[in-house]
N, C-alpha and C positions, 0 to 999 in steps of 0.2 A: 125829603120831607122833614119838616121841623117838628121834632118830638118834645120840644121844650115847653114848659108851662110857665106862664107869667105869675107874678106874685098874686095878682088879683084873681086869676083863675085857680090858683092853689087854695086861696082862702074860700072861694066858692065851692071847690071840691070838698074841703074839710067841713064847711058848713052844711054840706049835703048829707053828712052822716047824721043819723037820728039822735035824739036826746039820750037814748039808751046808751049809745057809745060814749058820749061825752060824760054822762053821769058815772058810767063804769070807770072811765079813766080818772075822773075826780075821786071816786071811791078808792081806787088803787093808790093814788097820790096821798090821800089823807091817811090811809092805812100805813103806808110806808113811813110817813112823817111821824105818826104815833109810835111805830116800832123804833124809830131812831131815838125819839125822846125817851122811851122806856129803857132802851139800852144805855143811853147816857146817864140816866138816873140810877142805873144798877138794878132795875127790876127784871129785865130780860138778860139772860146769858151773863150773869155776874157771878157764876159759881166759882170760877178760878180766883177772883179777887177775894171772895168770901173764904175760900180755903186758905189763902195766904194769911188773911186776918186771923183765922182760928189757929193756924200754926204759929204765928208770931205771939199770940196771946198765951199759948202753951209753952212757948220758948223752944219750939222745935225748928230751929233755924241753924244752918251750918254754912260755912263759907267753903266753896270749892275753888280749886286752882286748876287752870288749864294746863294739862300735861302734854297734849298732842292735838293737832288739828289737821284735817285734810279738806281739800275742796275738789269739786267736780264741776267742770264747765257743762252747762246745758246749752241747748240750741238757742241762738246761733253761736257758733264757735268763737272764742276769743273775747267775748263780752264779760268783763269782770262783774258787772251788776247782775248778771244772770248766773252767778255761781251758787252752788249748794255747798255750804260749809258744814263740816261735822267736827265738833270739839269734844274731846274726851277729858272730863274733869275728875279730879280726885278730891274726895272729902272725907273727913274723919268725924265719927260720932261714937262716943263712949269708948275711945281707944281703938276702934275698928275702922280701917281705911277701906273705902269702897270707891267705885268709879261710876260715872254717869255720862251717857252720850247725849249731846244736845245737837240738833240739826237746825241750822239757820239758813235763810235764803237771802243772798245778796250782801250780807255783812259778815265780817270776821267775828268769831266768838270773842267775847271779852276775856281778859286775863283772869279775873276773879268773878265769881258769880255766887249769889246766895241761893241755897237750896232749902226747901221747906219739906216737912213731912207731917202727916196728920197722926198716924198711929205707929208706924215702924220706920226706922231710918233706912231700911232696904228699898223703900219706894219713895224716893224724893222727887220733887218737881220744882221747876223754876218759873219765873214770870213768862218765859218763852213758851212754856207748856200750857199755860192757862187759857190762851186765846184759841186753842185748837178744839173746836166743838163742831162736829159734823152736822148738828141740828141748825147751825146758822144759815143753812140753805133755805130754811123756812122763812127767813126775812125777805126773800125774793119770791117765794112761792105764794105766801099768804096774800100779798097785794094783788097778784094775778087772779087768785081764786075769788077775792073780794070783787074785783072788776067783773069777772065772769058771772058771779051770782047776781050782782046788781043789773048787769045787762040782760041776762035771761029773765030776771024778775020783771023787767020793764018791757019784755016782749021781743028782744033781739034773738034771732035764731041764726047761729053760724052756718 
């Protein structure tokens, strides 16, 4: 038996979905595009960049030097692009030398790295730490919710 669908049959099947589905998909796409624009303009999830700006303005910047680094191969074995690197940096603020551990995926840690702090030099961060925000998952959940709300408002019942 031939289970293949021709292109014209596929278009007919897709056209058979009601307008509620199509408007829901359109709402999800528009929502996602708006989120991307807001992220690019620094409105959403720009907290890390703002922290770096505030630290630079206060002069709370120090240069760290790589003292040691290790890597761990992740699955599949032997792929260098799939390594998890951990670099141990040493930095000095007000005559006190401290260390900071940075974890990078797929790239070796740079030899020198700028560290920033907002209030105390014991809690430094780098540009590699600023992009880690668990709330970024909302960028994917909100368009799905928008599509669901539009579809159910237009009468679609899953």
